[in-house]
N, C-alpha and C positions, 0 to 999 in steps of 0.2 A: 159530360161524360166525358173518362180520358180511357186511354188502354191502360190495360195492365197486364204485367206479368203473369203468363200461363193461361190468359184467355185470347178467345180467337181474336183478333184485328177486323172492325168492320171492313168491309168490302168499299172502297172506293175506285173512281173513273177522274182521270185527270191529263189535262195535256202538257204534253212533254216536248222535248227536242226530237229533230229526224221526223218533224211531222208525225208524230206517234201519239196515240191516247194510252194512257196506262191504267190497267185493271187490275186490282191486287188478287182479285179472285182466279184470274188468268193465269196468275203466276204460281198456284198452289201446286203443289211437287218440289219447288225450289225454295231456299233460303231466301231471305231479301233482307239486306240491309237499305234502310232512310235513313239518310242524314240529312239533317236539315240546318242550313248556316242565312247568315244576316242578311248576307246582301252582295250580288255576281262582281266578280272583278276587284275586289278587297283584298290585301293582303291575307290576310288570315285563313278567309275562304278559298284562294286560288293556292294556297299552302294545303288546305286538308282536301281538297279536290284531287290537288296533282298526288298526294299520297295514295289517296283511293286510286288514282289511276293507275300508277305505278304497281299496283297492286292486284290488278284485275285479274290476272290470267289465277292468281294464287286463290282469289275470289272464288272464280270458276270452277276451278277444281275441287272447289268444297261445295259445288252445287249451288252457289250464291250468286244473287242479282243484286247491282248496285244501283241506287237511286237518290239523286240530290235534292232538294225541295227549297225553295225559298218565294219571297212573294212578288220576287221579278218579273215584267212581264217576258214572254216568250222570246221576244226579239234579243232583249238581254240576256237570256238564257242561252239562246243560240248562239250569240256573239261569244260571252262566257266559254261556252263550251267546244268553239271554233279555236278560241284563241289559247287556250289551254291544251289543245288537243285530248280532250277528256274522251274516253273509249266507254261513258256509260253516260244514260239519258239525264236529262236535269227536267225536274217539272217546275212546271210555272202555276204557284199559286196565290195569284193575286186576291183570290174573296177568301183566303185561308181556310178552304174547308177544311185540308189534309190536316194543316198545322193546328188547326179545333181540334181534330179527333186525337191527336198525339199531345194535346196541351200545351206547345210549344211558345205560344205568344205572352210574352213577360212584361214587365214595367220596368224599364231598363232607364240608366242614366247616363247619357254625354254631355259631356262638359255642363257639368251643373243642370243638364235641363232633361227633366223624366218624359220620356216616350215608349209606346208599346213596339216591340219588337221579336223578333226569333231569339230565343237562348239555343245558342249551337246544341244541338242534342242527336242522338243516334239510336236508332233501334233495329235488332235483330229478331225478326219475324221466321218462326221452323217453316219445315216444309209443310206441315199442315196447316199452316196461318195464324198459328198464335205466336203472341210474342214471348220471344226466349230472354231477352236481355233488353235494359235501355241504359243509355248514358246521357245522364244532363249534367248544362254546364260545364261542358267539354273544354278541355284545352288541347288544341292542335296537336301540339308535339306527342307523337309515340300513338297519338288515337287511333289511325287507321289500322295499324299493327297488332294493336290490343284488340279490335274489333275482328281484322282478321284470326286471331286466333280461337277468338270465340264461335267464329262461324267453323272454323275448324274442327274444331271439337266437337262442336253440335252435330256435324257434320258424318261424327265419328270415323 
């Protein structure tokens, strides 16, 4: 079962960078952007994370928290966050619990071989904990700005 627009997003708890544990229910009252990316320290993921990093103050002004998620281990996430000076937490979802909740694990092709991987996707959760918007099969260019505008509009 996957999340759907207008419905409450089921609570989850996940290990994140900065020695933190993210609990979705604890973020109620704030909007939450959860963006899923295939692999830490790869070009597209670095660009996407940087675009969110550079807009963090604007997201905060719209009462919105940013969280990045991949299947990388916590050490890889910590290194990625430090190297790119990301000013938000990254979730390590090795067991794919959060990925499964948002149905982002898809069959992908790379160099003619098929494998299961994260489809670049972003979700905007409103302050009541309901899914407000989703973006699937994301193209990085301009994406963070589009998400920011949606968060600002939702915040009113």
